[in-house]
C-alpha positions as CSV (number, residue, x, y, z in Angstrom):
1,M,125.6,140.3,74.9
2,K,123.5,137.2,74.4
3,K,126.6,135.1,74.0
4,F,128.1,136.4,77.3
5,A,124.8,135.8,79.1
6,F,124.6,132.2,77.8
7,L,128.2,131.5,78.7
8,T,127.7,132.9,82.2
9,L,124.5,130.8,82.6
10,M,126.3,127.6,81.5
11,F,129.2,128.4,83.9
12,F,126.9,128.7,86.9
13,A,125.0,125.5,85.8
14,L,128.3,123.7,85.7
15,V,129.3,125.0,89.1
16,L,126.0,123.9,90.6
17,C,126.2,120.5,89.1
18,A,129.8,120.0,90.3
19,A,129.1,121.0,93.9
20,P,127.6,117.7,95.0
21,I,130.5,115.8,93.4
22,M,133.1,117.9,95.2
23,A,131.3,117.3,98.5
24,Q,131.9,113.6,98.5
25,D,134.3,112.2,101.1
26,K,136.3,110.1,98.7
27,A,135.7,109.9,95.0
28,P,136.3,106.6,93.2
29,V,139.6,106.4,91.4
30,P,139.0,105.8,87.6
31,L,141.1,103.2,85.9
32,I,142.3,105.6,83.3
33,S,142.6,109.3,84.0
34,F,142.3,111.5,80.9
35,D,142.1,114.9,82.6
36,R,145.8,115.9,82.1
37,Y,145.6,114.9,78.4
38,I,142.5,116.9,77.8
39,G,144.1,119.9,79.6
40,A,147.2,119.5,77.4
41,A,145.0,119.4,74.2
42,I,143.1,122.5,75.2
43,T,146.3,124.3,76.0
44,T,147.9,123.3,72.7
45,L,144.8,124.3,70.7
46,G,144.6,127.7,72.4
47,A,148.2,128.4,71.8
48,A,148.0,127.4,68.1
49,F,144.9,129.6,67.7
50,G,146.6,132.5,69.4
51,I,149.8,132.3,67.4
52,G,147.8,131.9,64.2
53,K,145.7,135.0,64.9
54,L,148.9,136.9,65.9
55,A,150.7,136.0,62.6
56,S,147.6,136.7,60.5
57,S,147.2,140.2,62.0
58,A,150.9,140.9,61.7
59,L,151.1,139.9,58.1
60,E,148.0,141.9,57.2
61,S,149.4,145.0,58.9
62,M,152.8,144.5,57.1
63,A,151.0,144.3,53.8
64,R,149.2,147.6,54.6
65,Q,152.3,149.5,55.8
66,P,155.5,147.9,54.5
67,E,157.7,150.6,55.9
68,V,157.0,149.4,59.5
69,A,157.4,145.7,58.8
70,G,160.6,145.4,60.9
71,N,158.9,146.8,64.0
72,I,155.8,144.6,63.5
73,Q,157.9,141.5,63.0
74,T,159.9,142.2,66.1
75,A,156.8,142.7,68.2
76,M,155.2,139.6,66.6
77,I,158.2,137.4,67.6
78,I,158.2,138.7,71.2
79,A,154.5,138.0,71.5
80,A,154.8,134.5,70.0
81,A,157.6,133.7,72.4
82,L,155.5,134.9,75.4
83,I,152.6,132.7,74.1
84,E,154.9,129.7,73.7
85,G,156.4,130.2,77.2
86,F,152.9,130.3,78.8
87,T,152.0,127.2,76.8
88,F,155.0,125.2,78.0
89,F,154.2,126.3,81.6
90,A,150.6,125.2,81.2
91,L,151.8,121.8,79.8
92,V,154.1,121.3,82.8
93,I,151.2,122.1,85.1
94,C,149.0,119.6,83.2
95,F,151.5,116.8,83.6
96,M,152.5,117.3,87.2
97,K,151.4,114.6,89.5
């Protein structure tokens, strides 16, 4: 509960700090824009963490119940494909101009 409250407080602090910046008429254009690369990095790290957690849980459950390993493997492959599909979509969104 403490962690959720802290994250909520940080989110609202970020929103309050970003409001004056968003209210400017025209923001200066930076020489190098890293925002799409940071978004791609976060997307890739999130997908890697999600697939790693998925595979870890699937292998653990296969070790506990070897008789249902086929069903678990099929569900794992489908879930990994959905995660990869979302990752590719997010990367396309990151690199759109």
